[in-house]
N, C-alpha and C positions, 0 to 999 in steps of 0.2 A: 575703266568701268566705274560707275558711281556706286557708292555704298547703299544708296536708296534709289536704285534704278527705277523701281516701280512707283515710288511715292514722292520723294523729294525732287523738286524741280518740275513736277507735272501738276497740271491743274486738277482741282477737285470740283465736284458739283457744289452748289450753294448749300445743299442739305448736309453733305459731308463736312463742309467747312464749319457749319453751325454745330454739328455733332462734336467735332474735334475741339472747338472752342469751349463748348459746354462741359465736355469731359475734363478739359484742363482746369476750368474754374472749380468744378465739383471736387476734383482731386486735391486742389490747393486748399479748399475749405476743410476737406477731410484731414489733410496734413495738420492744419492748425488745431483741429479737434483732437487729433491723436497726441499732439504735443501737450495739450491740456490734460488728457487722460493719463498719459504715462508719467507726468510730473507730479500730479496731485494724488494719485491712487498708489498706495504702497505696494500692493500686490503686482502692479504693472511696472512700477519704477525699479523694482529689484531685478527685472530681466533686461539685459542689455539689448537683446533682439527686439523686444517690444518698445523699449525706450528710445533706441537710436536707429536700428536698422529699418524697422517698419516705417517710421515717418520719412526717413530718407528715401525709401522705396516709393512711397506715394508721391513725394516731391519729384522724383525722376520721372514717374509716370505722367505727372502734370506737365513737365517740360517736354516730354516726348509728344504729347498731344498738341502742345503749343507749336512745336516744330512742324507737325503735320498740318496744322492750320495755316502756318506761314510758308508752306511748301511752294506756293506760287512765286514767292519773292525770294526764295533761297535756292541757289544753284545746287546742282547735284553733287558738286565737289566741295561745297562749303563746309568749314570745320564744324559748324553747329550740327548739320545733318549727320556728318561722320561720327561726331561724339555721341549724339543721341542713339545712333544705330549700334555703336559699340557698347554703350552703357546699358541699353535695354535688356541684354541677356541676364543681368543681375536681378531683374525684377522677379522672375519666376522662382529662383532659389530662395529669395527673401520671403516671398509669400508662403512657400513650403515650410520654411523654418518657423514662420510666424504662427501658422495654424497648428503646427506640432507643439510649439511652446505654450499656446493657450490651452490646448487639450491636456498637456502634461501638468500645467499649473493647476487647473481645476481639479483634476483627479488627485493631485498631491495635497492640496489644501483641504479637500473634503474626504481624504483617506479612502479613496475608491481605487481598486486595482486597475492597472492600465498596462497592456502589453507585457504581462507577466511580472510587472513591478508591483510589489505590495507596499501599501502605506498604512501607517497607524499614527494618529494624532499629527498628521502633516509631515511625517518622517518616513524614510524608506526602512523597510524591515527585512534584513538579511538579503537584500537584492541590490545593494549599492553598485555592484559591478555591472548588473544589467542596465541600470540607469545610466551609468557612465558610458557603456558601449552604445546604447540606443541614442543618447543625446549627441554624442560625438559622431555616430554614424550618419545621423540626419545632417549635422553640420558639414561633414566631409562630403556627403552626397550632394548637398546644395552647392558647395564650391565646385564640385565636379561638373554639375550641370551648367554652372556659370562659365566654367572653362570651355565646355563643349560649345556653348553659344558664342563665346568670343572667338574661338578658333574658326568656327563656321563663318562668322562675319568677316574675319580678317581674310579668310580664303576668298570670300566674295570680292573683297577689295583688291587683293593681289592677283588672283587668277581670273583672267578674262574669259577663259573657256568654261568656267563653272557657271551653271545656271544661276542667274541673279535672283531667281524666285525662291531659292532655298532659304528657309526661315521666314519667308514672307507670303507663303501660300497656304491654303487650307489643307486639312488632312486628306481630302479627296484627291489632291494632286499626286499623292503617292502612287495611285493606280494608273497614272498616265505613263505612256511609253517614253523611254529615254535611255541614255547610256548609264552604265553602272555608277560612274563617279557622280553624275548628277543626282541619281536616286539616293546614293549614300548621303550626300549633302542635304537633300530634302529630309531624309529620315532623321539625321542628326539635328537639323533645325527644328523639327517637330517633337523630338524626344523630350526636352525639358517640360513643355506644356503637358504632354501626355502623362509624364510621371507626376506632375503637380495635380492633375485631374484625378488620377487613380488614388493617390495618397489622400487628397482632400475628401474624396468620397468616403474613405474609411474613417478619417478623423471626424467628418461631419456626422456620420451615422453614430459613432461613439458618443459625441456630444449630444446628439438628438436623444439617444437612449438615456444618457445621464439626466438631461433636463426633464425627461418624461417620468423617470423612475426614482431618481436620487436627489433631485433639486429640493432646496428648502422651500421654494415657492411651488405649491402644488398646482398642476394643470389638469383640467378635466379630460383632455383628450391628447392624442399624439400630434394634433395640429396646433402646435404652440410655438412661441418665438424661437425655441432652440432648433427649429428646422431651417433657420435662415441660411446657415453656411452650406447646407445641402443644396438649397435652391441656388445659391450663388455659384456653387461648383457646376451645377447643371447648365446655368447660363454661360459660364466660361467655356464649357465643353461645346455647347451649341454654337458659340461664336467662332469656333475653329473650323467649321464645316463649309460655310458658303464660299463658293469660288469667286464670285464677284463681291467687291467691297470688303475684302477680307480684313484689311487693316482697320476698317471702321468697326466691324463686328467683333474682332479680337480685342481691340482696345476697349470697346464697350463692355465686353465680357470680363476683362480684368478689373475695370472700374466697379462693375457690379459685385464682383467677388470681394473687393476691398470694402465696399459698402456693407455687405453681409457680415464680414468679419468685424467691422465696427459695431454693427447691431448686436452681434454675439458678445462682444466685449462689454457692452452695456448690460446685457442680460447676466453675464458672469458677475459683473460688479454688484448687481442687485442680489444675486444669490449669495455672494460672499458677505454682503452687508447683513442680509437676513441671518446667515449662519453666525456672524460675529455678535449680532444682537441677542440671538438665542444663547450663545455661549456666555455672554455677560449676564444674562438672566439666570442661568444655572449657577454661575459663580456667586451671584448675589444671594441666591437661595442657600447655597452651601455655606457662605459666610454667616448668614443669619442663623442657620441651623447649628453651626459650630459655636457661635456666640451663646445660643441658648444652652447648649450642652456644657459649656464652660461655666455658665452661671449656676446650672444645676449642680455641677461638681463642687463648686465653691460652697453653695448652701449645704450640700450633703456633708462636706468636710467640717463645716462649722457645727452642724448638729451632732456629729459623731464624736467631737472632743468633749470630755467631761469637764464641767465647770469646777473651778477650785472652790473648796468650802470656805465660807466667810466666817470669821470669828465674831459672833454677835456680842458675847459677854465673856470676860475673863476675870475670874476672881481667885485670888490666892491668899490663903491664910497660913501664916507661919506657925511653927510649933509654939505652944504656950498661949494659944488663943489670941494672938495678935489681931489687930483690926477690929477690936470691939466685939468679936464673936466669942461665945462661951466655949469653955473647954469641954471636951468629952468626959465621960465618966471614968476613963482610964487615966485622966490627967494629961493626955497628949494633945498637942496642938492639932488643929485640923487644917488640912490643906485641900483645897478644892479648886478644880479647874472646870469651868463650864464652857463647853464648846457646842455651839448650835443648840443651846437649851438642854444639853446633856451634862449633868453634873457628875464629876468623878471625885470621889473623896478618898483621901489618903490618911 
């Protein structure tokens, strides 16, 4: 049995071929844009998921759509089709970890609480273990979903009696009649996308609420750019329902989700840039205020120190009337020291 029994090796309509080719080109351009963002912006380059895994995921999606476009000229047992079918299950977990990483990054940088994790000045506050558990839980869960997808696909390749539509049909197919093993494979094939949709709906609502209430760039209504990932998730979910042309609608939904994530990343970058500029402005004011305070302290200290008395005139007459001065009536010399115009006679 072929690994792409429904798609590779079978002909598509001209419209479907154009859609697959368009999706492949768009995803390739998005990959290049991602590489630029994740290498030039520090807040993205620090995350290995955003810097390496996400661009690799979009590149695999581009190759997958290219394989679908060339399905007329690729046999069902060709190694390219088999590779694309086996690698594709890694797309969904990477998208899940990417959306979580962006949501976590924004709340950490802006010191906004997220899933019970408290932040202050971009650092976790007494909740380090929660962050460690949550981030590792998402990573392990993503790998688990990838493993489920790979196992299901290998079962399709090895077991001829398993329905080849498992993992390649819409959610509506679950309600079709069939034996238990076939239904289990269908559910396992649909499970990763279902978890991605449910998780992304939560992350999208959290980001939408952040952009509407806590963003540095104020928006007048809830219909603002931060809604983009929520719309992308809805499009992804809607692409999983059609029975006919499922591969076309599902791939288009995934591409639209990637596009919405890219749009959200641009909005996040604008927000962080505004926050950074505001922080620099406050630091400049603080430095200027500190400089003024230091100058005032220096002036106050100078004014508070008494000046040393200057000796304007000093005159000394020895005993015996030396210095041409007359002796006093007692016949003693006069000694006088004048300090600051004050004469002291001895």
